[in-house]
C-alpha positions in Angstrom: 17.9 34.8 -47.2 15.6 36.8 -49.7 11.8 36.8 -48.2 10.9 35.5 -52.1 13.2 32.4 -50.8 11.6 32.1 -47.3 8.5 32.0 -49.2 9.0 29.2 -51.4 11.2 26.9 -48.4 7.9 27.5 -46.3 5.6 25.9 -49.5 8.2 23.0 -49.8 8.2 22.0 -46.3 4.1 22.4 -46.0 4.1 20.3 -49.1 6.7 17.7 -47.6 4.7 17.5 -44.4 1.1 17.0 -46.3 3.0 14.0 -48.2 4.4 12.7 -45.2 0.9 12.6 -43.2 -0.9 11.3 -46.4 2.2 8.6 -46.4 1.7 7.3 -42.9 -2.1 7.7 -43.1 -1.5 5.5 -46.1 0.4 2.8 -44.3 -2.2 3.5 -40.9 -5.0 2.8 -42.4 -7.0 -0.1 -43.1 -7.4 -1.5 -46.3 -10.8 -1.7 -47.7 -12.5 -4.8 -48.5 -15.4 -6.8 -48.5 -16.9 -8.7 -45.5 -16.3 -12.6 -45.3 -17.7 -15.1 -42.2 -15.2 -15.2 -39.4 -15.3 -19.0 -39.4 -13.4 -19.2 -42.4 -10.3 -18.1 -40.5 -7.6 -20.8 -40.4 -3.9 -21.2 -38.7 -2.5 -18.9 -41.6 -4.9 -16.3 -40.9 -3.0 -13.1 -39.9 -4.4 -10.3 -37.5 -4.3 -6.9 -39.8 -5.4 -4.4 -36.9 -7.2 -4.2 -33.3 -9.5 -1.6 -32.4 -12.1 -0.7 -30.3 -15.5 0.5 -30.2 -17.8 1.6 -27.3 -21.7 2.4 -28.2 -22.1 4.0 -25.1 -19.5 5.6 -22.4 -15.6 4.8 -22.4 -13.5 5.2 -19.6 -9.9 3.8 -20.7 -7.7 4.8 -23.5 -6.7 2.0 -26.2 -3.2 1.7 -25.3 -4.2 0.8 -21.5 -6.5 -2.2 -23.1 -4.5 -3.3 -25.8 -1.7 -4.0 -23.2 -3.7 -6.3 -21.3 -4.1 -8.4 -24.4 -2.1 -11.2 -26.3 -3.3 -10.7 -29.4 -1.5 -8.4 -31.3 -1.4 -6.3 -34.6 1.5 -4.8 -36.8 2.1 -1.2 -35.5 3.4 2.2 -37.7 7.3 0.5 -38.1 6.2 -2.8 -39.2 3.8 -1.6 -41.5 7.0 0.5 -42.7 8.7 -2.2 -42.9 6.6 -3.8 -45.0 6.1 -1.1 -47.5 10.0 -1.5 -47.8 12.0 -3.8 -50.5 13.8 -6.8 -48.7 12.4 -5.8 -45.1 9.4 -7.1 -42.9 7.4 -6.3 -40.3 6.6 -9.4 -38.3 4.0 -11.9 -38.2 1.2 -11.7 -36.0 -1.2 -15.0 -36.4 -4.5 -15.3 -35.5 -5.2 -17.5 -32.4 -9.4 -17.4 -31.8 -8.6 -19.5 -28.1 -6.4 -16.6 -27.3 -8.7 -14.3 -28.5 -11.2 -15.5 -26.4 -9.0 -15.4 -23.4 -8.4 -11.7 -24.1 -12.0 -11.0 -24.2 -12.0 -12.8 -20.4 -9.0 -10.7 -19.2 -11.2 -7.3 -20.4 -13.7 -8.3 -18.5 -11.9 -9.0 -15.2 -10.1 -5.8 -15.8 -13.5 -3.6 -15.7 -15.4 -5.5 -13.1 -12.0 -4.9 -11.2 -12.3 -0.9 -11.8 -16.0 -1.0 -11.2 -18.0 -2.1 -13.9 -19.3 -5.6 -13.3 -21.3 -5.7 -15.8 -19.7 -4.6 -18.7 -20.1 -6.6 -22.1 -16.8 -7.4 -23.9 -17.1 -9.1 -27.5 -16.0 -8.9 -31.1 -18.8 -9.1 -32.9 -17.9 -6.4 -35.3 -14.4 -8.1 -36.8 -14.0 -8.0 -40.4 -12.2 -10.7 -42.0 -10.8 -11.0 -45.8 -10.6 -14.3 -47.1 -8.5 -13.2 -50.3 -5.8 -12.1 -47.9 -6.7 -14.1 -45.2 -6.1 -11.4 -42.7 -8.8 -10.1 -40.0 -9.5 -7.1 -38.6 -10.3 -7.4 -34.6 -12.9 -5.0 -32.8 -13.7 -5.0 -30.0 -17.0 -3.9 -28.7 -17.2 -2.6 -25.3 -20.6 -2.1 -23.4 -19.4 -0.5 -20.0 -22.6 -0.5 -18.6 -23.4 1.9 -15.6 -20.2 1.7 -12.8 -20.6 0.9 -9.2 -20.6 3.5 -6.6 -19.7 3.2 -3.0 -22.6 3.5 -0.6 -22.3 3.5 3.1 -18.8 2.7 4.4 -18.8 1.1 8.0 -15.5 0.4 9.8 -15.6 -1.8 13.1 -12.7 -2.3 15.6 -12.9 -5.4 17.4 -11.1 -3.6 20.4 -11.0 -0.4 21.8 -8.1 1.8 20.7 -5.5 4.0 23.1 -7.0 7.6 23.0 -4.4 9.0 20.4 -4.9 6.3 18.3 -8.7 6.7 18.3 -8.2 10.8 17.6 -6.0 9.9 14.6 -8.6 7.4 13.1 -11.5 10.1 13.4 -9.2 12.4 11.3 -8.6 9.9 9.0 -12.1 8.6 8.7 -12.8 12.2 7.3 -10.6 11.5 4.8 -12.2 8.3 3.4 -15.9 9.4 3.2 -14.5 11.4 0.2 -14.9 7.7 -1.2 -19.0 7.9 -0.8 -20.5 8.0 -4.1 -17.6 7.3 -6.2 -16.8 4.8 -8.8 -15.7 2.1 -6.7 -13.0 -0.2 -7.8 -10.8 -2.8 -6.1 -8.1 -0.7 -5.9 -10.0 2.2 -4.0 -10.8 -1.0 -1.5 -7.1 -2.0 -1.3 -6.7 1.9 -0.5 -9.4 1.8 2.2 -7.8 -1.5 3.9 -4.3 -0.2 3.7 -4.9 2.9 5.2 -6.8 1.5 8.5 -3.8 -1.3 8.5 -1.2 1.8 8.3 -2.8 3.8 10.7 -3.0 1.1 13.2 0.7 -0.1 12.6 2.5 3.2 12.6 0.8 3.7 16.3 2.2 0.4 17.7 -0.1 -2.5 16.4 2.4 -4.3 14.7 -0.1 -7.3 14.4 -2.9 -5.4 13.1 -5.4 -6.7 10.7 -8.4 -5.8 8.4 -11.2 -7.4 6.2 -13.4 -6.5 4.2 -16.9 -7.5 2.8 -18.8 -5.6 0.1 -22.3 -6.2 -0.4 -24.4 -4.8 -3.6 -27.4 -3.6 -3.6 -30.1 -5.4 -5.5 -31.9 -2.4 -7.1 -29.4 0.2 -7.9 -25.5 -0.1 -8.7 -24.0 0.3 -5.5 -21.9 -1.5 -2.7 -22.0 -0.6 0.8 -18.6 -1.9 2.3 -18.2 -3.1 6.1 -14.5 -3.0 7.3 -13.6 -5.3 10.3 -10.5 -4.6 12.4 -8.5 -6.5 14.7 -6.0 -4.2 16.0 -4.3 -6.5 18.6 -1.8 -5.4 21.6 0.3 -2.2 21.1 3.9 -3.4 20.9 7.4 -2.2 21.9 10.8 -3.6 19.8 12.3 -6.4 22.2 14.7 -6.7 19.4 16.3 -6.4 15.8 17.5 -9.3 13.7 19.9 -8.3 11.0 21.1 -11.4 8.1 23.0 -11.4 5.1 25.8 -8.6 6.2 29.1 -10.4 5.8 31.6 -7.1 5.2 29.4 -4.6 6.7 29.3 -4.3 10.3 25.7 -4.8 12.4 26.9 -1.3 14.0 27.0 0.3 10.7 23.4 -1.2 9.6 21.7 -0.4 13.2 22.8 3.2 13.3 21.3 4.0 10.4 17.6 2.7 11.6 15.3 5.5 13.1 14.4 3.3 16.1 15.8 1.3 18.5 15.5 -1.9 20.8 12.4 -0.7 23.7 10.9 2.1 21.4 7.2 1.6 20.4 6.8 -0.3 17.0 6.0 1.7 13.6 6.0 0.3 10.5 6.8 3.8 8.7 10.1 3.8 10.8 11.1 0.4 9.4 10.4 1.6 6.3 12.6 4.6 6.6 15.4 2.7 7.7 15.0 0.3 4.6 15.7 3.4 2.7 18.5 4.4 4.6 20.0 1.6 4.4 19.5 1.8 0.7 21.4 5.2 0.5 24.5 4.0 2.2 25.3 2.0 -1.5 26.1 -1.3 0.0 23.2 -3.5 -0.7 21.4 -4.2 -3.6 18.3 -5.7 -1.5 17.5 -4.8 1.8 13.7 -5.9 3.4 11.7 -5.2 6.6 9.4 -7.2 7.8 8.6 -9.4 11.1 9.5 -13.0 11.4 7.0 -15.4 12.8 5.8 -14.8 16.3 3.4 -14.7 19.2 0.8 -11.6 19.0 2.2 -9.6 22.2 2.9 -6.6 23.4 6.7 -6.8 22.2 7.9 -8.1 18.5 11.0 -8.8 17.0 11.9 -6.8 13.7 14.1 -8.2 10.7 16.1 -6.7 8.2 17.4 -9.2 5.3 20.2 -7.6 3.3 22.0 -9.2 0.4 25.6 -7.0 -0.3 26.3 -5.5 -3.3 29.6 -5.6 -5.1 32.3 -3.3 -2.7 34.0 -2.2 -5.6 32.1 -0.7 -8.4 33.4 0.5 -11.5 31.3 2.7 -14.2 31.8 4.3 -17.8 29.2 6.0 -19.5 28.9 8.3 -22.6 26.7 10.9 -24.0 26.3 13.3 -27.2 25.1 16.4 -28.0 25.6 18.6 -30.8 27.3 21.7 -28.9 30.1 19.5 -27.4 30.1 16.4 -29.5 30.7 13.1 -27.2 31.4 13.3 -23.9 32.5 10.3 -21.8 32.2 9.6 -17.9 34.1 6.9 -15.6 33.6 6.1 -11.9 35.5 3.8 -9.6 33.7 3.3 -6.4 35.0 2.0 -3.1 31.7 1.7 -1.1 33.2 0.5 2.2 36.8 1.8 2.3 38.2 1.1 5.3 35.1 0.4 6.9 32.0 2.6 8.5 30.1 2.6 5.1 32.9 5.0 3.8 33.0 6.0 -0.1 36.0 6.4 -1.7 35.3 7.5 -5.7 37.6 8.7 -8.6 35.6 10.4 -11.2 36.3 12.0 -14.2 34.1 13.8 -16.9 35.4 14.4 -20.4 33.6 16.4 -23.0 35.6 16.0 -26.1 34.4 18.1 -29.0 34.3 15.3 -31.6 31.8 14.9 -34.0 30.4 18.3 -32.5 28.2 20.7 -34.6 27.7 23.8 -33.4 25.9 26.6 -34.8 27.6 28.9 -37.1 29.7 31.1 -35.1 30.0 28.2 -32.6 32.7 26.4 -31.7 32.8 23.3 -29.4 33.6 23.2 -26.0 36.0 21.0 -24.4 36.7 20.0 -21.2 38.0 17.6 -18.5 37.8 17.3 -14.7 38.7 14.9 -12.6 38.0 14.4 -8.8 38.8 11.9 -6.1 36.3 12.2 -3.3 35.8 11.0 0.0 32.5 10.7 2.0 31.6 10.1 5.3 27.7 9.0 5.1 27.2 9.3 9.4 28.4 12.5 11.0 26.0 12.2 14.3 23.1 11.6 12.5 22.1 9.5 9.8 21.1 12.5 7.6 23.8 14.4 7.9 26.9 13.6 5.5 30.3 15.0 4.6 32.7 14.5 2.0 36.3 15.9 1.2 37.2 15.9 -3.1 40.3 17.1 -4.3 40.4 17.9 -7.8 41.4 19.4 -11.5 40.1 20.6 -14.2 40.6 22.2 -17.6 38.6 24.2 -19.8 38.5 25.6 -23.5 36.1 27.2 -24.1 36.6 29.5 -27.1 33.2 31.4 -27.1 34.0 33.0 -24.2 37.8 33.2 -25.1 38.6 31.4 -21.8 41.2 28.8 -21.7 42.8 27.4 -18.0 43.1 24.7 -15.8 42.1 24.6 -12.2 42.7 22.2 -9.1 41.7 22.6 -5.6 39.8 21.0 -2.5 36.0 21.4 -2.2 34.4 20.3 1.3 30.8 19.3 1.5 27.8 18.8 3.9 24.7 17.5 3.2 21.3 17.4 5.4 18.8 15.2 4.2 15.5 16.4 4.7 13.8 13.6 2.9 14.9 11.2 0.1 15.9 13.1 -2.9 15.4 16.3 -0.9 18.1 17.8 0.5 20.0 21.0 1.8 23.6 21.1 1.1 26.6 23.4 1.9 30.2 23.3 0.6 33.8 25.3 0.2 35.9 25.4 -2.8 39.7 26.3 -2.4 41.2 26.4 -5.4 43.7 27.8 -7.6 43.3 28.7 -11.7 45.8 28.9 -14.0 44.8 30.7 -17.5 47.0 28.9 -20.4 47.3 31.9 -22.6 47.4 35.5 -23.4 44.6 37.6 -24.4 46.6 39.3 -27.1 47.5 43.1 -27.1 50.2 42.1 -24.8 47.4 41.4 -21.8 48.7 38.4 -19.5 46.3 37.1 -17.4 47.4 36.4 -14.0 47.1 33.2 -12.1 44.3 33.8 -9.1 43.2 32.3 -6.1 39.6 31.1 -5.8 37.3 30.8 -2.2 33.1 30.0 -2.6 31.0 29.5 -0.2 27.8 27.9 -1.5 24.6 26.5 -0.7 21.8 24.9 -2.0 18.1 23.4 -1.1 16.1 20.7 -3.1 12.6 20.6 -2.1 9.2 19.5 -3.5 7.1 15.9 -4.2 7.3 14.0 -7.5 5.7 10.6 -8.2 9.4 9.6 -9.2 13.1 11.6 -9.0 14.8 9.9 -11.2 12.6 9.4 -14.1 9.5 11.8 -13.3 5.8 12.1 -14.5 3.7 14.4 -12.3 4.5 16.6 -9.4 7.0 19.6 -8.6 10.8 20.4 -7.5 12.2 23.6 -6.5 15.9 24.4 -6.1 17.3 27.6 -4.6 21.0 27.9 -4.6 23.5 30.4 -3.5 27.2 30.9 -3.3 29.5 33.9 -2.3 33.0 34.0 -3.5 36.5 36.2 -1.6 34.7 35.9 2.0 38.4 34.1 3.1 40.3 35.2 0.1 40.6 34.9 -3.5 41.0 37.0 -6.6 36.8 36.4 -7.1 34.4 38.5 -5.0 30.7 38.1 -5.3 27.1 37.1 -4.5 25.0 35.3 -6.3 21.9 33.5 -6.1 19.2 31.7 -8.6 16.1 30.0 -8.0 15.2 26.8 -10.2 12.0 25.4 -10.4 10.7 22.2 -12.6 7.0 20.8 -12.8 5.8 17.7 -14.5 2.1 17.4 -15.1 0.0 15.1 -16.7 -2.7 16.0 -18.8 -4.3 12.6 -19.7 -3.3 9.0 -20.7 -1.7 10.5 -24.1 -0.3 14.2 -23.0 1.6 15.8 -20.4 3.0 18.9 -19.9 6.4 19.9 -18.7 8.0 23.0 -17.9 10.7 24.9 -15.7 11.5 28.4 -14.6 15.4 30.0 -13.9 16.2 33.2 -12.1 19.4 34.6 -11.1 21.4 37.3 -10.1 24.9 37.6 -9.5 26.7 40.9 -7.3 30.5 41.4 -7.9 32.2 42.8 -4.9 35.4 44.7 -3.8 37.5 45.0 -6.9 35.6 42.5 -8.7 33.0 45.1 -9.6 34.8 46.2 -12.3 33.6 43.6 -14.9 35.3 45.6 -18.1 38.6 44.6 -16.6 40.2 42.6 -18.3 41.7 40.2 -15.6 37.9 40.4 -13.9 36.3 39.7 -17.3 38.3 37.0 -17.8 38.1 35.3 -14.1 34.1 35.7 -14.1 33.4 33.8 -17.5 32.6 30.4 -15.7 30.4 33.0 -13.0 28.4 35.3 -15.0 24.9 34.2 -16.5 24.5 32.5 -19.5 21.1 31.4 -21.5 20.7 28.9 -24.7 21.5 25.4 -25.6 19.8 21.7 -25.5 19.1 22.2 -21.7 18.2 25.7 -21.8 16.6 28.4 -24.5 16.6 25.5 -27.3 16.5 28.5 -30.4 20.1 29.4 -29.5 23.0 27.4 -29.0 24.9 26.8 -26.0 25.3 29.9 -24.1 24.8 32.4 -27.4 21.1 34.2 -26.1 21.6 37.4 -24.9 24.9 40.0 -25.6 27.4 38.8 -27.8 30.4 40.0 -30.0 31.8 39.0 -33.3 35.7 38.2 -33.0 38.6 36.6 -34.9 42.1 36.1 -34.1 43.3 38.1 -37.1 41.9 40.1 -39.8 44.0 40.6 -42.9 43.9 40.8 -47.1 45.4 37.7 -48.5 46.7 37.2 -52.4 43.7 37.2 -54.1 42.7 40.6 -52.8 39.8 38.8 -50.7 39.4 40.1 -47.0 39.6 37.1 -44.1 39.0 37.0 -41.0 40.8 34.1 -39.2 38.5 32.0 -36.8 35.9 34.2 -36.4 33.7 33.9 -34.0 30.8 34.7 -31.3 32.1 35.6 -28.0 29.1 35.7 -25.4 29.5 38.6 -22.6 26.8 36.8 -20.5 25.3 39.3 -17.9 24.9 39.6 -13.7 21.2 38.4 -14.1 19.3 35.7 -15.8 15.3 35.2 -16.5 14.5 32.0 -18.3 11.5 29.5 -18.9 10.8 26.0 -20.9 7.8 24.4 -21.6 7.1 21.5 -23.3 3.7 19.4 -24.6 5.1 15.9 -24.8 2.2 12.9 -26.5 2.8 9.5 -27.2 3.1 8.0 -30.7 0.2 6.1 -31.7 1.4 2.9 -33.0 5.0 3.0 -31.5 6.4 1.5 -28.0 5.7 3.7 -24.5 9.5 4.5 -25.3 8.4 7.1 -27.7 7.1 10.9 -27.5 6.9 13.4 -29.8 7.0 17.4 -28.1 6.3 20.8 -29.3 7.8 23.4 -26.7 8.0 27.2 -26.1 11.2 28.5 -24.6 12.3 32.3 -23.7 15.2 34.2 -21.8 16.6 37.2 -21.5 20.4 38.1 -20.0 20.3 41.9 -19.9 23.5 43.4 -20.7 24.1 46.8 -22.7 26.7 47.0 -25.5 28.6 49.6 -26.7 31.5 49.3 -29.4 34.3 52.1 -28.8 37.0 50.7 -31.8 35.7 49.7 -35.3 38.8 48.1 -35.8 39.2 45.7 -32.5 38.9 42.2 -33.5 39.5 41.1 -29.8 37.8 41.6 -26.4 39.1 43.8 -23.9 38.1 46.8 -22.1 40.7 49.5 -24.4 39.4 48.0 -27.6 36.5 46.4 -28.3 33.3 46.9 -26.1 32.2 48.9 -22.9 29.4 46.8 -21.5 27.0 47.6 -18.5 25.2 45.2 -16.8 21.5 46.1 -15.9 20.2 44.1 -12.4 16.7 43.7 -13.9 15.6 42.0 -17.4 13.7 44.6 -19.3 11.0 43.2 -21.5 12.6 43.7 -24.6 15.7 41.7 -23.7 14.0 38.7 -24.1 13.9 35.5 -27.3 11.6 33.2 -27.8 12.2 30.0 -29.2 9.8 27.3 -30.5 9.3 24.3 -32.4 8.8 20.3 -32.1 11.0 17.2 -31.0 11.3 13.6 -31.0 12.6 11.8 -27.8 13.3 8.4 -27.2 14.2 6.5 -23.6 17.4 4.6 -24.0 18.9 2.4 -21.2 21.6 5.1 -21.0 19.1 8.2 -21.2 16.8 9.9 -22.8 17.7 10.3 -27.0 16.3 13.9 -27.6 16.0 15.5 -31.4 14.7 19.0 -31.3 14.3 21.8 -34.0 13.7 25.0 -33.0 12.9 28.4 -34.4 14.3 31.5 -33.2 10.9 33.7 -32.7 12.4 37.4 -32.3 16.7 36.8 -32.7 18.7 39.7 -32.2 20.9 41.2 -34.9 23.6 39.7 -34.1 22.2 36.3 -34.6 21.1 36.4 -37.8 24.3 36.9 -39.3 27.7 35.6 -39.4 30.7 36.7 -37.5 32.9 36.9 -40.0 30.9 39.5 -42.1 30.3 41.5 -38.9 34.3 41.7 -37.9 35.1 42.4 -41.6 32.9 45.1 -41.5 34.0 46.4 -38.1 37.5 46.3 -39.8 36.4 48.8 -43.1 37.0 45.9 -45.3 33.3 45.8 -46.5 31.7 48.2 -47.9 28.4 47.6 -46.3 27.0 45.4 -43.7 25.5 41.8 -45.2 22.1 41.3 -44.6 20.6 39.1 -42.1 20.3 35.4 -43.4 16.8 34.0 -42.1 18.1 30.3 -42.2 19.9 31.1 -38.9 16.7 31.0 -37.2 16.4 27.6 -37.1 18.6 25.7 -34.7 19.0 21.9 -34.3 19.6 20.1 -31.2 20.8 16.2 -30.5 21.2 14.7 -27.4 21.7 12.0 -25.6 21.1 13.0 -21.9 18.5 13.6 -18.8 14.7 13.6 -19.3 14.2 17.3 -19.4 
């Protein structure tokens, strides 16, 4: 595509975006109208908009305040539906009584959050009698915030030396509240801090009461906390209720305490988490039944069992692999002892896929039968045995084989969702076709040890919004035999950083290194090249560097099944495609800035992103007429261990996110900032030119800089 056409496309794109923004602005903008008296509203009056005015200071975003109100106005979706024929955006009636309640809710909200003198009203609201519509404009004078003055904590009984020492350390942390805006949340935080400290050190029946006194001459409150520690207690008995098919012994072994131990509320909660981790219970509550406050305590766990047998089927979609389908059948208490027996399958069908030009859809099927033992001498250590079968057709790597084997694994849980794992896989791989030119890829065995660690601190390990996590991993092949010998290490790190109430910054970094050993060192050997297709590093895809398709970033060669001249005299490359070479090292990053969409629900997000990555490999042609990948006929490649600056490729773009019950729906449009020479050409042109059937290599096509990703999968 010529530069002139690219300039024309850019002009049209900008014009279209400007028109879209103007159209959306017209839908969102309130209509100009004369001001009519609010007393003229009636039961048919509709709310056209809700907004806020802050003549002085502003602390909270509109979204948080609107969530407190019952009065609602049409959003962007409703305005678009109203603008289209035969559609309706819904009805939003005005109720003056409910609006008064909304004002009271907002005042209480501000009082709880440190603004006791806040004034909230709606005198600036605009009513259009002709359209019988009202635009509610809430005016909020926050007033001065209330700050914490003095904090006095009084214990009615003397504390033991170890408890008193812990309290002195904690008291230094509480002093940080002095001078800050004092809200109900801060008051509850102080109470819970003191109460948790005592209950974690044996004071099972401790109680806390706080009293606030506001100074008359300034917006400051002094807080006095009265603490009744009660006696230190040891656990006298553990009561278990609601376990029908699971024995008391299984429940008791999961608890990190026993009869005779000093009471600690923290350990009760740990036991609750351990019981949930068994996947046997849908409810597990830890509490203290009614009893006398003395030096012994009875603790209780109330349980509700989940269905012992579990069936789950879920699907997904990505532009690169098409429809995917996962299925799982699980028995949660196989032969007792909370053992899990699971039959799972994962299928990538390739149906409805539309990978980038020169790429082919990947198809695969994997099935495994897993038996997991959750207790191996410790509640933190579990093990599993998993015989498996997998089938893979990866035309972009010229790889097609099936594999069967056995995986054994051990997992040590450090903290919830943070663990150390080790496993060994023994398998036999069977290639399903020749590589061409009489080369037969042999059946081979694999013996691979691997280990991984997950550490971090996230606010929610399923749908994180703040925090970080690091996952180092390593594997070694050939230690106990097998035809694949290597050492491989990789580190993945992710972070989630909220910048404000509307914006979030997400990022990830991945680095890795692969070192073939023994007979596997010669990577240009056809046997080794095939066996390492699934082991080498690749980059690109909807969950990697998004400017490129799946595994398409980095060195690649153009291949075809055959090259010939047809009856019309036209040169043809049959099934031409790019084959990714991969590399022995990888470095990549992803960064994304997300924002809520005004007028849409909390499930919607828009995002802009910048990704980059490098797969260092040198490729050198040895035969201009070759069309198959082999060390004798196509290319000799030399892996470099460290990426150079010239290896890095960068992509940028924007996308839309929508959270659904089955995962995050993501649509991303990415642009290659510095593509390679093969990135901007068709594989057919390269194959025909190398075969001498084209006089010159066709020029680069700038449209190939674009890459579209559509998927339903994880959040980031």
